[in-house]
N, C-alpha and C positions, 0 to 999 in steps of 0.2 A: 486552583485546581482546574484540571481540564479532563472532561471525559470524552472518550472515543468509542463509537460503536460502529463495527464493521458490519457489513452486509454483502450478499452477492456471491458468495462462493457456492461451489457444487461439484456435479459431476459432468464431464465433457469428453467427447472423443478427440483424439489428436487432429489437429487442424482446425478445431472449433474456436469459439469466442466466449468469454466472459467479461463482466463488468463488476468490480468491487466498488463498493462505497464506504467512505467513512464519514460519519456524522460527528462533528465536534461540538462540544457544549461547555460552558463555565468560562473560565477566564482566557478566552481565545486570543484576546488581544496582546497577551504575553508571548504567544508563539511566533517564532522565526522562520519555521520550516516544517512542512509535513513530508512524511515519507512511508513507503511501503517496504516492509521486510517479509522475508520468508523463512521457514524452518522446515526442512525434510527430516523424516526419521533418521536418527542417527548421526546428523549433520548440524554444523552450527548455524544460528540465525545469520541470514545474509542481507545486505541491502538490496533491493530490487530498483527503487526509482525514489526520487527525492523532487519536491518543488519547493522553492523559496517564496517569501512573501511578494518577491519582485517578479515572479513567474519563472525565474531561472530553473531549468530540470537538469537531472543528471540521471542515467540509467546505469545499471550493470551491463557489462559487454553482453552476457547472454540474452539478455532481453532486448538489446538496441533493435529498433525496426519492427519489433513486434509488439512491444507494451507503450502505453502511454498515459502519463500521469497529467491531471489536470485539477482544477479546483473551482469551485463556485463560492466566492467570498460572501456573497449575500445569503447563502445557504449554509455556510460553515461546513461545506462538505468538500471531500477530497475523493477523486475517483482514479481507479486504475483499470483502463481499457486493455484487455489482454487478447490478442490475436494470434492465430497460427501456433496455438497451443501444443505442447509437446509433453510426452510423458514425465520428462525431467523437471516441468514446472510443477508437478505435483508436490504441495507442501501446505503447511498452515501459513496464511498470509496474515501479517500484523500491520495494523496503522501505527504510525509513531507521529507524536508532535514534539518537536525541539524547542524548549525555552532557553533563552540564551541568558538571562540575568535574574536570579542565579540560574546557573546551568542545570537543567533537569530534562529527563525524557519521560514522556507520558506514553502509555501503551494500550491499545485495545485488546480485547479478548481473543481475537484470532477468528479467521474463517478459513474452513479447509476448501481446498482447490485439488481436486483429482482428475487427472487426464489419462484417459485409457488409450493404449495403442491399438 
């Protein structure tokens, strides 16, 4: 089992910045990659960014150049630095941990990010 606890969400004006944190605990040795997803009201959950154990990162086109995912392995923590925020970034952001064998996805409880225009 892996537990994920997000923090750092909040309310910010357009153009501002926020940093989300995701603290992982439990059987983190089994995790292959960590990611951030978001879900806006009335929309499906979508991938924002992912980082593998090797440090490879991938981003949704909508956040490239504005968001940065990183990890501190010593602290078992994953971060999402969000700059130049836009109102369309408003959503609940979820931390995800992917276990490969057997395949399973762990989720945090989510943290609200609200960007005003």
